C-alpha positions in Angstrom: 25.4 21.2 -14.4 23.6 20.9 -18.5 28.3 20.8 -18.7 28.6 17.9 -16.9 24.9 16.1 -18.0 27.1 16.9 -21.2 30.5 15.9 -20.2 29.3 12.9 -19.0 26.8 11.6 -22.3 30.7 12.9 -23.9 32.2 10.3 -21.6 30.1 7.3 -22.3 30.1 7.5 -26.1 33.5 7.3 -25.7 33.6 3.7 -23.4 30.9 2.5 -26.7 33.8 3.6 -29.4 35.6 0.9 -28.3 36.7 -2.0 -30.0 38.6 -5.0 -28.6 40.2 -7.8 -30.9 40.1 -10.8 -29.4 41.9 -14.6 -29.9 41.6 -17.6 -28.0 43.1 -17.6 -24.8 46.1 -21.0 -26.0 46.8 -17.9 -28.6 50.6 -17.4 -28.1 51.4 -15.0 -30.7 52.4 -11.8 -30.9 50.4 -9.8 -32.8 51.1 -5.5 -33.5 49.0 -3.4 -34.6 50.1 -3.4 -38.5 49.2 -7.2 -38.6 46.2 -6.8 -37.3 45.6 -4.2 -40.5 47.4 -7.1 -42.9 45.4 -9.7 -40.9 41.7 -8.4 -41.4 42.8 -6.6 -45.2 43.6 -10.5 -46.3 47.6 -10.1 -46.5 48.8 -11.5 -43.9 47.4 -15.1 -42.8 48.7 -17.0 -40.8 50.5 -16.3 -37.2 54.0 -16.5 -35.9 53.2 -19.7 -34.6 52.2 -20.8 -38.2 48.7 -21.1 -37.7 46.5 -20.5 -40.2 45.5 -17.3 -39.3 40.8 -16.8 -39.3 39.6 -13.5 -39.4 35.9 -12.8 -38.1 34.5 -9.2 -38.9 31.3 -8.3 -38.6 28.1 -8.2 -40.9 27.9 -5.5 -43.0 26.5 -2.4 -41.2 26.6 -3.3 -38.0 28.7 -0.8 -35.9 31.1 -3.3 -35.1 32.5 -3.1 -38.4 32.4 0.3 -38.5 34.8 1.3 -36.0 36.1 -1.7 -36.2 36.8 -0.1 -40.1 37.5 3.4 -38.7 39.4 2.2 -36.3 41.6 -0.5 -37.0 41.7 -0.1 -40.7 41.4 3.9 -41.6 38.8 2.8 -43.7 35.2 3.2 -43.8 32.9 0.2 -45.0 32.4 1.4 -48.3 36.7 1.5 -49.4 36.8 -1.7 -47.6 33.5 -3.2 -49.1 34.9 -2.1 -52.8 38.7 -3.2 -51.8 37.3 -6.4 -50.8 35.2 -7.0 -54.2 38.5 -5.9 -56.5 40.6 -8.8 -54.6 37.6 -10.7 -55.7 36.9 -10.2 -59.0 40.7 -11.4 -59.2 40.8 -14.2 -57.9 43.2 -12.8 -55.4 41.4 -12.9 -51.6 39.1 -14.2 -50.0 37.2 -11.6 -47.3 36.6 -12.3 -43.8 34.4 -14.7 -42.5 31.0 -13.3 -41.8 29.2 -13.4 -38.1 26.2 -11.6 -36.5 27.5 -9.7 -33.6 29.1 -9.8 -30.9 28.5 -13.2 -29.0 28.5 -15.2 -32.0 32.2 -13.9 -32.5 33.1 -14.4 -29.3 31.4 -18.4 -28.8 33.7 -18.7 -32.4 36.7 -17.4 -30.7 36.5 -18.9 -27.6 35.9 -22.4 -29.7 38.5 -22.0 -32.2 42.6 -21.6 -31.4 42.6 -19.6 -35.2 40.0 -17.6 -34.8 40.6 -13.9 -34.0 37.5 -11.4 -34.2 36.9 -8.3 -32.3 34.3 -7.1 -30.1 32.5 -4.4 -27.4 34.6 -4.8 -24.8 31.5 -5.0 -22.4 30.8 -8.7 -23.9 34.9 -10.4 -23.5 34.7 -12.9 -20.8 37.7 -15.0 -20.2 36.7 -17.1 -22.9 38.8 -15.4 -25.2 42.1 -13.4 -24.2 41.7 -9.0 -25.7 44.9 -8.3 -27.6 44.6 -4.7 -28.1 41.5 -2.6 -27.7 40.7 0.7 -30.0 
């Protein structure tokens, strides 16, 4: 019995660790996993259709940001903060805009064809398109 409880807890934890990367439903650009890393590292600024990309992060310390950094960027939040600090200080980059939570990211991406962000997959609705899940 205790093994069954452990397995259920493990499965529910792994499900909550997922991230859905979302774009506006009208966005038909091809976006690879490598592109996601380059987008959120400031190295890729336009979609394949030529439109400027507006990457959206969640606020520092949020569980979604920590999961995204770990799963997608393969860095922890401290490493990403140091990375962006260096780019901003040298004038070579601007970090993604930050929003407070899944709901704000969902609303922003749903209203902006050039936005890309990430949220908990449980929060996805038909106002956005999921392009990748981690």
